[in-house]
C-alpha positions in Angstrom: 110.9 119.9 79.2 108.5 122.8 79.5 104.9 122.6 80.8 103.3 122.6 77.3 105.5 119.6 76.2 104.7 117.8 79.4 101.0 118.2 78.9 101.2 117.0 75.3 103.1 113.9 76.5 100.6 113.2 79.2 97.7 113.4 76.7 99.6 111.1 74.4 100.1 108.5 77.1 96.5 108.7 78.2 95.2 107.9 74.7 93.1 111.1 74.8 90.7 111.1 71.7 91.1 114.0 69.3 88.0 116.2 68.8 86.1 115.8 65.6 87.2 118.5 63.2 85.8 117.0 60.0 82.3 116.0 60.9 79.0 117.9 61.1 78.8 121.1 63.2 76.2 119.5 65.6 75.9 115.8 65.6 72.9 113.5 66.5 72.1 112.4 70.0 74.1 109.2 70.8 74.3 106.8 73.7 76.9 107.9 76.2 78.4 104.4 76.4 80.3 105.5 73.2 82.4 107.8 75.4 83.3 104.9 77.6 84.4 102.9 74.6 86.6 105.8 73.4 88.7 105.7 76.5 88.6 101.9 77.1 92.3 101.6 76.2 93.4 104.9 77.7 94.7 106.1 81.0 93.2 104.4 84.0 91.9 107.8 85.4 89.9 108.4 82.2 88.7 104.8 82.1 87.4 105.1 85.7 85.6 108.4 85.1 84.1 107.5 81.7 82.9 104.2 83.1 80.8 106.1 85.6 79.5 108.6 83.1 76.6 106.6 81.6 75.2 106.0 85.1 74.3 109.7 85.3 74.0 110.7 81.6 72.2 108.5 79.1 73.1 110.4 75.9 75.6 112.9 74.5 75.9 115.0 71.4 79.2 115.6 69.5 80.0 119.2 68.6 82.5 119.9 65.8 86.0 120.8 67.2 86.5 123.9 65.0 87.5 126.4 67.7 83.9 127.5 68.5 82.5 124.3 70.0 81.8 125.8 73.4 79.9 128.7 71.9 78.0 126.5 69.6 77.1 124.0 72.3 75.7 126.7 74.5 73.8 128.3 71.6 72.2 124.9 70.6 71.4 124.1 74.3 69.7 127.5 74.6 67.3 126.7 71.7 66.8 123.1 73.1 65.9 124.5 76.5 63.3 126.8 74.9 61.8 123.8 73.0 61.5 121.8 76.2 59.5 124.7 77.7 56.8 124.0 75.0 55.7 127.6 75.3 55.6 129.8 72.1 55.2 132.9 74.3 58.6 132.2 75.8 60.2 132.4 72.3 58.6 135.8 71.8 59.7 137.0 75.2 63.3 135.9 74.5 63.3 137.7 71.1 62.1 140.9 72.7 64.7 140.6 75.5 67.6 140.0 73.2 66.6 143.1 71.1 67.3 145.2 74.2 71.0 144.6 73.6 70.9 146.3 70.2 71.3 149.9 71.5 74.4 148.7 73.3 75.8 147.3 70.0 75.2 150.7 68.3 76.8 152.6 71.2 79.9 150.3 70.8 79.8 150.8 67.0 79.4 147.1 66.4 77.8 145.6 63.3 75.1 143.2 64.4 72.0 143.3 62.1 72.6 140.2 60.0 73.7 138.2 63.0 70.6 139.2 65.0 68.3 138.6 62.0 69.4 134.9 61.6 69.0 134.3 65.4 65.6 135.9 65.6 64.4 134.0 62.4 65.4 130.7 64.0 63.6 131.7 67.2 60.4 132.4 65.1 60.7 129.2 63.1 61.4 127.0 66.1 58.4 128.5 67.9 56.2 127.6 64.9 57.5 124.0 64.9 56.7 123.4 68.6 54.9 120.2 69.4 55.5 118.9 65.8 57.4 115.7 65.1 60.3 117.5 63.4 60.9 120.3 65.9 64.3 118.9 67.0 65.3 117.7 63.5 64.6 121.1 62.1 66.7 122.8 64.8 69.5 120.3 64.1 69.4 121.0 60.4 69.5 124.8 61.0 72.6 124.5 63.2 74.3 122.5 60.5 73.9 125.3 58.0 77.4 127.0 58.3 76.0 130.5 57.8 73.2 130.3 60.2 75.3 128.6 62.9 78.1 131.1 62.5 75.7 134.1 62.6 74.2 132.8 65.9 77.6 132.3 67.4 78.7 135.9 66.5 75.4 137.3 67.9 76.1 135.5 71.2 79.7 136.7 71.3 78.5 140.3 70.8 76.0 140.0 73.6 78.7 138.5 75.9 81.1 141.3 75.1 78.7 144.2 75.9 77.5 142.4 79.0 81.1 142.0 80.3 81.9 145.6 79.5 78.8 146.7 81.3 79.8 144.7 84.4 83.5 145.7 84.3 83.8 145.8 88.1 82.8 142.2 88.4 85.3 140.8 85.9 88.3 143.2 86.1 89.7 141.6 89.3 90.0 138.3 87.4 92.0 139.9 84.6 95.2 141.3 86.2 97.2 141.6 82.9 94.6 143.3 80.7 91.5 145.5 80.8 88.0 144.1 80.3 87.8 145.9 76.9 91.1 144.3 75.8 89.9 140.9 76.9 86.7 141.2 74.9 88.7 142.3 71.8 91.2 139.4 72.1 89.3 136.5 73.6 85.6 137.0 72.8 84.9 138.9 69.6 87.3 137.2 67.2 85.4 134.3 65.6 87.7 131.3 66.0 88.5 131.9 69.6 87.2 129.2 72.0 85.1 130.1 75.0 86.9 130.5 78.4 85.6 130.4 81.9 85.1 134.2 82.2 83.4 134.6 78.8 81.2 131.5 79.6 80.2 133.1 82.9 79.3 136.4 81.1 77.3 134.6 78.4 75.4 132.5 81.0 74.5 135.6 83.1 73.5 137.7 80.0 71.5 135.1 78.1 70.8 132.0 80.2 69.9 133.4 83.6 67.1 135.7 82.5 65.6 132.7 80.6 65.7 130.6 83.8 68.3 128.2 82.3 71.0 126.5 84.4 74.3 125.3 83.0 76.3 122.3 84.2 79.9 121.7 83.0 81.5 118.3 83.6 85.3 118.5 83.5 86.9 115.2 82.3 90.5 115.8 83.4 93.3 113.9 85.2 92.3 115.0 88.7 92.3 112.2 91.2 88.6 111.6 91.7 86.2 108.8 91.0 84.0 110.9 88.8 84.4 113.9 86.6 84.3 117.2 88.5 81.3 119.4 87.9 80.7 123.2 87.9 77.2 124.5 88.2 75.7 127.8 87.1 72.1 128.4 88.3 70.1 131.6 88.0 69.5 133.6 91.2 65.9 133.9 92.5 64.4 136.7 94.7 65.4 136.3 98.3 69.0 135.4 97.6 68.6 131.7 96.8 69.9 130.0 93.7 67.9 127.4 91.8 66.6 126.5 88.4 63.6 128.6 87.3 62.0 125.8 85.3 64.0 126.8 82.3 65.9 123.5 82.1 69.6 122.7 82.3 72.2 122.7 79.6 74.9 120.1 80.3 78.3 120.2 78.7 81.2 117.8 78.8 84.6 119.5 78.7 87.6 117.5 77.6 90.9 119.4 77.3 90.3 121.9 74.5 86.8 120.7 73.5 83.1 120.8 74.5 80.4 118.2 73.8 76.8 118.1 75.1 75.4 115.7 77.7 71.8 114.6 78.4 69.9 112.9 81.2 66.7 111.0 80.4 64.6 113.9 81.7 66.2 116.2 79.2 64.9 114.2 76.2 61.3 114.9 75.0 58.9 112.0 75.3 58.3 112.0 71.5 61.9 111.4 70.7 63.2 107.8 70.1 65.7 107.0 72.8 67.7 104.6 70.5 70.8 105.8 68.9 69.7 108.3 66.3 71.4 107.8 62.9 72.7 110.5 60.7 70.0 109.6 58.1 67.6 111.8 60.0 69.2 114.9 58.5 72.2 113.8 56.4 70.0 114.2 53.3 69.2 117.8 54.3 70.3 120.3 51.7 70.2 124.0 52.6 67.8 125.7 50.3 68.5 128.3 49.2 72.3 127.9 49.2 74.0 131.0 50.5 77.0 132.3 48.6 78.5 134.6 51.3 81.9 134.9 49.7 82.3 138.6 49.4 85.3 139.2 47.2 86.6 135.8 48.1 86.2 136.4 51.9 83.8 134.4 54.0 82.2 135.2 57.3 84.8 133.3 59.3 87.7 135.1 57.9 86.0 138.5 58.2 85.6 137.9 62.0 89.4 137.5 62.2 90.2 140.9 60.7 92.3 143.0 63.0 90.3 146.3 62.9 91.9 149.0 65.0 90.2 149.2 68.4 88.3 146.0 68.0 87.7 142.9 65.9 84.0 143.6 65.2 82.7 145.6 62.3 82.6 149.4 63.1 79.6 151.3 61.7 81.2 153.5 59.1 79.7 154.8 55.9 82.9 153.9 54.1 82.6 150.3 55.3 80.7 148.2 52.8 79.8 145.6 55.5 78.1 148.2 57.6 75.8 149.4 54.9 72.2 148.3 54.0 73.7 146.4 51.0 75.3 143.9 53.4 72.2 141.9 53.7 71.6 142.0 49.9 75.2 140.9 49.3 74.4 137.8 51.4 71.1 137.1 49.6 71.0 133.7 47.8 70.7 133.2 44.1 67.7 131.0 43.5 67.2 129.2 40.2 63.6 129.5 39.1 62.3 126.6 36.9 60.8 127.4 33.5 57.2 128.3 33.9 56.1 126.1 31.0 57.7 122.9 32.3 55.3 120.0 32.6 56.5 116.7 33.9 54.0 114.9 31.6 55.3 116.6 28.4 57.2 114.6 25.8 60.9 114.8 26.6 62.6 117.5 24.6 65.7 116.7 22.5 68.1 119.1 20.8 67.6 119.8 17.1 70.8 117.9 16.2 69.9 114.8 18.2 69.4 111.7 16.0 66.7 109.6 17.4 67.2 105.8 17.5 65.0 103.8 15.2 63.9 101.8 18.2 62.1 105.0 19.5 59.7 104.7 16.4 56.2 103.5 17.1 56.5 100.3 15.0 59.3 99.1 17.3 57.2 99.6 20.4 54.3 97.2 19.7 53.3 94.9 22.4 54.8 91.4 21.7 51.7 89.7 23.1 51.7 86.8 25.5 54.9 84.7 25.6 54.3 80.9 25.6 56.7 78.8 27.5 59.1 76.7 25.4 57.9 73.0 25.7 59.1 70.0 23.6 56.9 66.9 23.3 59.1 64.9 25.8 58.9 67.9 28.2 55.1 67.9 27.9 54.9 64.1 28.7 57.5 64.3 31.5 54.9 64.9 34.1 53.1 61.6 33.3 55.7 59.5 35.0 55.9 59.4 38.8 59.7 59.7 38.5 59.2 63.4 37.4 59.0 66.1 40.1 55.9 67.6 38.4 53.9 64.5 38.9 51.6 64.8 41.9 52.6 61.2 42.9 56.3 62.0 42.5 58.4 59.1 43.8 62.1 60.1 44.0 63.2 56.5 44.7 62.4 55.4 41.2 64.5 58.1 39.5 67.1 56.5 37.3 70.4 58.4 36.9 71.0 56.9 33.4 67.5 57.7 32.0 67.2 60.7 29.6 63.9 62.2 30.5 64.0 64.6 27.6 64.1 61.8 25.0 62.5 59.1 27.0 65.3 56.7 26.4 67.7 55.0 28.8 71.4 56.0 28.3 72.3 52.4 28.8 70.4 51.5 25.6 72.1 54.1 23.4 75.0 53.1 21.2 78.2 54.9 21.9 
């Protein structure tokens, strides 16, 4: 039995839950006791570690296991950390800082404009929603739009790649079997390639550190410890120390092959209900307008997997349709505009060949007037006897089973 088969067998024996591949891209915030329940019947090591989890982390958030969960979790955590800062100026500063990477994209002949545009638009919209009741729900809805979420992931991948190439001396010793450029082309730029330790390190240093954001990763594995092992990234400060620069902390839970997000109570804004948040908060959200980004039957995910010589990104070439100014217009939505003369109070229109029912005629829609209750003479007199429930002196004990209160006659006196 080789190592891969042995690992599969161990995971099977441990009852390891499979990542969610059919759900929403980013789920609602849930109580972390749900993780403990997932492993309740599993391996004793996982039971022990997940039992201790809620003592430190009150909530967690599921990320769709589609091959980009680590990238998506970090991107969502980045926006959440900026929201927690409560400072619109920080959003503007981050937008300007990220724009500094654009000349590096051009030098590497990467196509980046549409991916950057979606990211910067979300930064602007989120800054405008600060201190509102729906700031978090609006962010969650945006990340559950496939095009927006994918564009942000690609933008973060491009930044990670150019950062790693610019710091080749730092990363090359960790890659004995390939160059940094080869690693970027194989393990970062292709879309459906999950984040690894080296690419995560580069992303954190390129995007999170300058924003003062720390990152903690909790590893839920089979190591023999009471709690899950933890790896901590914190931005350096002048003087050689390392600590958080008031930018907050992104917390990830890593289970073999999958990332979710973790939260402590201090990570959750005061205006957010700490109960389990249901999907109803955004399940009714419908992206408007709806993007049709199938270009010749090819969507953005498949485009990122193209094997373009030299790299997997889009080279800027005048013969490449995706590198032209028409690329943005090709992704533009088609919006249906309602007729200008429509008035909800107008009489409903019907086709010329539609035969109206006669019951739609005015003579069949006259008010019927007040409806009198049906009352027979015995029914009207029924309340006069105390044996009837309508009498205010109702006496149930004098009710006779054989007496017909409708006719006023006793059944025993009737002839058969």
